[in-house]
N, C-alpha and C positions, 0 to 999 in steps of 0.2 A: 727062705722068704718070710716065714711065719715069725721068726725071731725079730727081723728087720721091721715088720709091721708092728709087732709089740713094743719095740724099743722105740718107734716113731710116735706111737701113742702116748706113751709116757713122756717123751720129750715135747710133744705138742702140749700136754697139760702143764708141764713144767714151765713151757714158754708163755702160756696164758697166765700162770702165776706170776710170771716176771711181769707180763703187762698189767696185771691188776696192781701190782707193787708200784709200778710207775704212775698209774692212773689215780690210785686212792692214796690221799695224804695221810696214811695211818702208819704208825710204828710197828707194822707186821711184816716179818721177813717173806720174801717171795716163795720160798720153799713151803711156807705154811698155807699161803693162798693155793699152791698148787696142791698140796694135801687136802684141803678143803674142796677144791674142785674135783679131784679124783674121788673123794668120798661122795660128793654130791651126785657124780656121774654113775658111780656103782649103785648108790642107794635109789636113784630114780630109774635105774634099769637102761640107762643110755648106754652104759658100757657094762659089759658081762666080765666077771672074774676071769673066765677062760680066755679072754682077749688079751690079757696081760700077765698069765699066771707064770709061765715058764720064765720070761725075762724079769718079772719082779722077783722071782725066787732066786735067780741068778744074782740080781742087784743086791738082794739081802745077804746072800751067803759070802760076796766079796766086800760087804760093807766094813769088817775091821781094817781092810787095807786102805780105806779112805781116811783113817784115823792116824795113819803114819804121819802125814805132813803136819797135823796139828801137834803131835808129840814132838817132833823135830822143832818146830816153833817154840814149844815150851822150854826146849833144852837150850836153844840159842839164846832165849830171853831170861835165862835163870838169875842173871845179875840184877834184873829189874823185879823178879818174883821173890827173890830171897828173903826181903823184909817182911813181906806178907804171906808166906807160905803156910803158916800155921792156921789163920783165920780163912784162908781159901781152902784149905784141906777140910776144916771142920764145917764150913759151909758146904762144900761139895758132898761130903759124907751125909750131913743133915737132909739136904735137898734130895739126895738119891733115896734115902729111907723114905721120905715124904711122898715122893713119887711113887715108889714101890707100893706104899700102903694105899694111896689114893686109886692107882691102878688095879690093885686087888679087889678093893671095895667096890669099884665101878664095875669090874668084871663080873663079881659075884652079883651085884644087882641085876645087870643084864641077863646072867644065867638064870637066876630066879624069876625074873619077868617072862624069859622065854619058856620056862617050865610051868608057868601059870602059879608061880608062888610055892611049888611043891619042891622040897628037898629030895634030893637021889640019895 
């Protein structure tokens, strides 16, 4: 029953994100709204991490399986991608590196702020 409740909470927040996507005329995906709502609920203390911990861990564990349809879609549309595969590959590699660097820097800044500016 605990898992059903946790999954229901996550589904509710996802549905609220979908609702915001319909209501707000911004080019923001519904999943981003859902993530922002989850962050706000956790930050405000409305929702405790323990209320979604097990199911969220499970969803993270099975996340690679969710990429299989996207991979198959890429394979089936290879004829359309063939002329632009090199620029797409370069852009993908560069943006991945940029995201990793920015994420690392932000994480370091948050850790330093949490430690009162002291390095460990």
